[in-house]
C-alpha positions in Angstrom: -14.7 -74.3 -68.2 -15.6 -76.5 -65.1 -15.2 -74.4 -61.9 -14.7 -77.4 -59.8 -11.9 -79.1 -61.8 -10.5 -76.2 -63.7 -10.7 -78.2 -66.9 -12.7 -77.4 -70.0 -16.2 -78.7 -70.3 -17.0 -80.9 -73.4 -17.0 -79.0 -76.6 -20.5 -80.2 -77.2 -21.7 -78.7 -74.0 -19.9 -75.3 -74.2 -19.8 -74.6 -77.9 -21.9 -75.5 -80.9 -20.3 -78.0 -83.4 -18.1 -75.7 -85.5 -18.6 -75.7 -89.4 -16.0 -77.0 -91.8 -14.4 -73.6 -92.4 -14.3 -72.8 -88.7 -12.6 -76.2 -88.1 -9.9 -75.5 -90.7 -9.3 -72.1 -89.2 -8.8 -73.7 -85.7 -6.2 -76.2 -87.1 -4.4 -73.2 -88.8 -4.4 -71.4 -85.5 -2.9 -74.5 -83.8 0.2 -74.1 -86.1 0.8 -70.5 -84.7 0.8 -68.8 -88.1 2.2 -65.5 -86.9 5.3 -67.3 -85.5 5.4 -69.4 -88.7 5.3 -66.2 -91.0 8.2 -64.7 -89.0 10.3 -67.8 -89.4 9.6 -68.1 -93.2 10.6 -64.4 -93.7 14.2 -65.4 -93.1 14.2 -68.5 -95.3 14.0 -66.9 -98.6 16.8 -64.4 -98.0 19.1 -67.1 -96.7 18.4 -69.1 -100.0 19.1 -66.0 -102.1 22.3 -65.4 -100.1 23.3 -69.0 -100.5 22.7 -68.9 -104.2 24.3 -65.5 -104.9 21.1 -64.7 -106.8 17.7 -66.2 -107.4 17.6 -69.9 -106.7 15.2 -72.3 -108.5 11.8 -71.1 -107.8 10.4 -74.7 -107.4 13.1 -75.2 -104.7 12.1 -72.1 -102.9 8.5 -73.1 -102.9 9.3 -76.6 -101.8 11.5 -75.4 -99.0 8.8 -72.9 -97.7 6.2 -75.6 -97.8 8.4 -78.0 -95.9 9.5 -75.2 -93.4 6.0 -74.1 -92.9 4.8 -77.7 -92.1 7.8 -78.2 -89.7 7.2 -75.0 -87.8 3.4 -75.7 -87.8 4.1 -79.1 -86.3 6.3 -77.6 -83.6 3.5 -75.0 -82.9 0.8 -77.7 -82.6 3.0 -79.7 -80.3 3.6 -76.6 -78.2 -0.2 -75.8 -78.0 -0.8 -79.4 -76.9 1.8 -79.5 -74.1 1.0 -76.0 -72.9 -2.8 -76.4 -73.0 -3.2 -76.3 -69.3 -1.0 -73.1 -68.9 -2.9 -71.6 -71.9 -6.2 -72.0 -70.0 -4.9 -69.7 -67.3 -3.6 -66.9 -69.5 -5.8 -64.1 -71.1 -3.3 -63.8 -74.0 -4.0 -67.4 -74.9 -7.6 -67.8 -74.2 -8.7 -68.1 -77.8 -6.4 -70.9 -78.7 -8.4 -73.9 -80.1 -7.6 -76.3 -77.4 -8.7 -73.7 -74.8 -11.9 -73.0 -76.6 -12.6 -76.7 -77.2 -12.8 -76.3 -81.0 -10.2 -79.0 -81.3 -9.8 -82.0 -79.0 -6.6 -82.7 -77.3 -6.2 -86.0 -79.0 -6.9 -84.6 -82.4 -4.4 -81.9 -81.8 -1.6 -84.4 -80.9 -2.4 -86.5 -83.9 -2.3 -83.4 -86.2 1.1 -82.4 -84.7 2.7 -85.7 -85.4 1.3 -86.1 -88.9 2.2 -82.7 -89.9 5.7 -83.2 -88.5 6.3 -86.5 -90.3 5.0 -85.2 -93.6 7.2 -82.1 -93.3 10.4 -84.2 -92.9 9.4 -86.6 -95.7 8.6 -83.6 -97.9 11.9 -81.8 -97.3 13.8 -85.2 -97.8 12.3 -85.7 -101.2 12.0 -82.1 -102.6 15.3 -80.8 -101.2 17.9 -82.9 -99.6 18.7 -85.0 -96.6 20.5 -82.2 -94.7 17.5 -79.9 -94.8 15.2 -82.8 -93.7 17.6 -83.5 -90.8 17.6 -79.8 -89.8 13.7 -79.9 -89.9 13.8 -82.7 -87.4 16.3 -80.7 -85.2 14.0 -77.7 -85.3 11.0 -79.5 -84.1 12.9 -81.3 -81.4 14.5 -78.1 -80.1 11.2 -76.2 -80.0 9.1 -79.1 -78.5 11.6 -80.9 -76.2 14.3 -78.3 -75.4 12.1 -75.3 -75.1 8.5 -76.3 -74.3 9.1 -79.4 -72.2 12.4 -78.9 -70.6 13.2 -75.1 -70.3 10.0 -73.1 -70.5 8.7 -74.0 -67.0 12.1 -74.2 -65.4 14.4 -71.4 -66.3 14.3 -67.7 -66.9 16.7 -68.1 -69.7 14.2 -70.4 -71.4 13.7 -68.2 -74.5 17.4 -67.8 -75.0 18.2 -71.4 -75.6 14.8 -72.4 -76.7 15.0 -69.7 -79.3 17.5 -71.7 -81.3 14.5 -73.4 -82.8 13.7 -70.2 -84.5 17.1 -70.0 -86.1 16.7 -73.3 -88.0 14.8 -71.9 -91.0 18.0 -70.1 -92.1 20.0 -73.2 -92.0 17.2 -75.2 -93.8 17.1 -72.6 -96.6 20.8 -72.6 -97.0 21.1 -76.4 -96.9 18.3 -76.7 -99.5 20.3 -74.6 -101.9 24.0 -75.8 -101.2 23.5 -79.2 -99.5 26.0 -77.8 -96.9 26.3 -75.2 -94.1 28.7 -72.4 -94.8 29.9 -69.5 -92.4 27.4 -66.9 -93.7 24.5 -69.2 -92.7 25.9 -69.6 -89.2 26.3 -65.8 -88.9 22.7 -65.3 -90.0 21.8 -68.0 -87.4 23.6 -66.1 -84.7 21.7 -62.8 -85.7 18.4 -64.5 -85.1 19.7 -66.3 -81.9 20.6 -63.0 -80.3 17.6 -61.1 -81.7 15.1 -63.7 -80.1 15.5 -62.6 -76.4 15.4 -58.9 -77.4 12.2 -59.6 -79.4 10.4 -61.9 -76.8 11.3 -60.2 -73.4 9.3 -57.1 -74.1 6.3 -59.3 -74.5 7.0 -61.0 -71.2 7.0 -57.6 -69.7 3.6 -56.7 -71.1 2.0 -60.1 -70.2 3.9 -60.5 -66.9 0.8 -61.3 -64.9 -0.3 -63.9 -67.4 2.9 -65.8 -67.3 3.0 -65.5 -63.5 -0.6 -67.0 -63.2 0.5 -69.9 -65.4 3.7 -70.5 -63.5 6.1 -69.8 -66.4 9.3 -68.1 -65.1 9.8 -65.7 -68.0 12.5 -63.0 -67.4 9.7 -60.4 -67.2 8.1 -62.3 -64.3 11.1 -63.1 -62.2 13.1 -59.9 -62.6 12.2 -56.2 -62.4 11.7 -53.9 -65.3 15.2 -52.3 -65.0 16.9 -55.7 -65.2 14.8 -56.8 -68.1 15.3 -53.5 -69.9 19.1 -53.8 -69.6 19.1 -57.4 -70.9 17.1 -56.3 -73.9 19.5 -53.5 -74.6 22.5 -56.0 -74.4 20.9 -58.5 -76.7 19.8 -55.8 -79.1 23.5 -54.5 -79.3 24.7 -58.0 -79.8 22.1 -58.5 -82.6 23.2 -55.4 -84.5 26.9 -56.4 -84.0 26.2 -59.9 -85.4 24.3 -58.4 -88.5 27.4 -56.3 -89.3 29.5 -59.5 -89.3 27.7 -60.5 -92.5 29.4 -57.7 -94.3 32.8 -59.3 -94.4 31.7 -62.9 -94.0 29.2 -62.8 -96.9 30.8 -59.9 -98.8 27.6 -57.8 -98.5 27.4 -54.7 -100.6 26.5 -51.0 -99.8 22.7 -51.6 -99.9 22.9 -54.1 -97.0 25.5 -51.9 -95.1 23.3 -48.9 -95.1 20.0 -50.7 -94.3 21.5 -52.8 -91.6 23.1 -49.8 -89.9 19.9 -47.7 -90.1 17.6 -50.5 -89.0 19.9 -51.5 -86.3 20.2 -48.0 -85.0 16.4 -47.5 -84.8 16.1 -51.0 -82.9 18.7 -49.8 -80.4 17.0 -46.4 -79.8 13.7 -48.1 -79.1 15.4 -50.6 -76.7 17.3 -47.9 -74.9 14.0 -45.9 -74.6 12.3 -48.7 -72.8 15.3 -49.1 -70.4 15.3 -45.4 -69.5 11.6 -45.5 -68.8 12.1 -48.3 -66.5 14.9 -46.4 -64.6 12.3 -43.6 -64.1 9.9 -46.2 -62.6 7.6 -46.1 -65.6 6.2 -49.1 -67.5 7.2 -47.6 -70.9 6.0 -49.3 -74.0 7.4 -52.8 -74.2 5.1 -53.7 -77.1 6.5 -50.8 -79.0 10.0 -52.6 -78.8 8.4 -55.9 -79.5 6.9 -54.6 -82.9 10.2 -52.7 -83.6 12.1 -56.0 -83.3 9.7 -57.6 -85.8 10.2 -54.6 -88.2 13.9 -54.8 -87.7 14.2 -58.5 -88.6 11.9 -58.0 -91.7 13.8 -55.1 -93.0 17.2 -56.9 -92.4 15.9 -59.9 -94.2 14.9 -57.8 -97.2 18.3 -56.2 -97.3 19.9 -59.7 -97.3 17.7 -60.8 -100.1 18.0 -57.8 -102.4 21.8 -57.2 -101.9 23.0 -60.3 -103.9 20.7 -59.4 -106.7 22.1 -55.9 -107.3 25.1 -55.3 -109.6 27.0 -53.1 -107.0 
């Protein structure tokens, strides 16, 4: 990193030329695989729910491949657009555009190629609706969230988080060729879950986001306000998850698991708020990890419930 300019030095000067495997790992990191994994977790349950049983396994694989490429393209675009902010944040100091393992130009080309291939793949292996939804997912994450909202509004993750809801619609559309009410309810669950999931992270990395000039809620508001917002969105998430019971005719397994998992999520969210009231930092990352666990468990419940005879 050049002290005078604040820009990274040439990779050849700061780092040895990476080997082939290290380069592959850098490109994988560019796609934000942890975010991708979380998004794909909800795709298969949506497809099983749409089918009312196990869908064609090739269709599942094709949808997952297309969804992974679509999410990876959005992640790569995000890394390219946010590269200057990432260079100011400790949390993102190991991203490949920050370390210089991948050049800015190569990252942009990679993002475009992966995005185009993902849409073509979805079109020919699933259907036109899934492909259009893939385009919408990339556009929402890159343009609406990263370019428009992220640096301007404390509500950035609320509306930008819509991008993370598209895998449900893509999975449903791949099976049915349409979008029915259960798909939209599942979409709503993830939409409401996203702020409750991400805002604890913004509390933990408040100084990082402030240094990068990103007005996350955890930066512009105090812990009490953020904690209260997390509670409200957590309650709304659990309530939305219960809507699936009548809309999708879910059985006893889903009912029990969704209530139990939702209750645990709410307890952790309330705990963080009560710590904030007492002037303590609490454990925001505990709520963050709990939110991940909640969505994973809920997704498993959605997946197994249609497969059971009761």
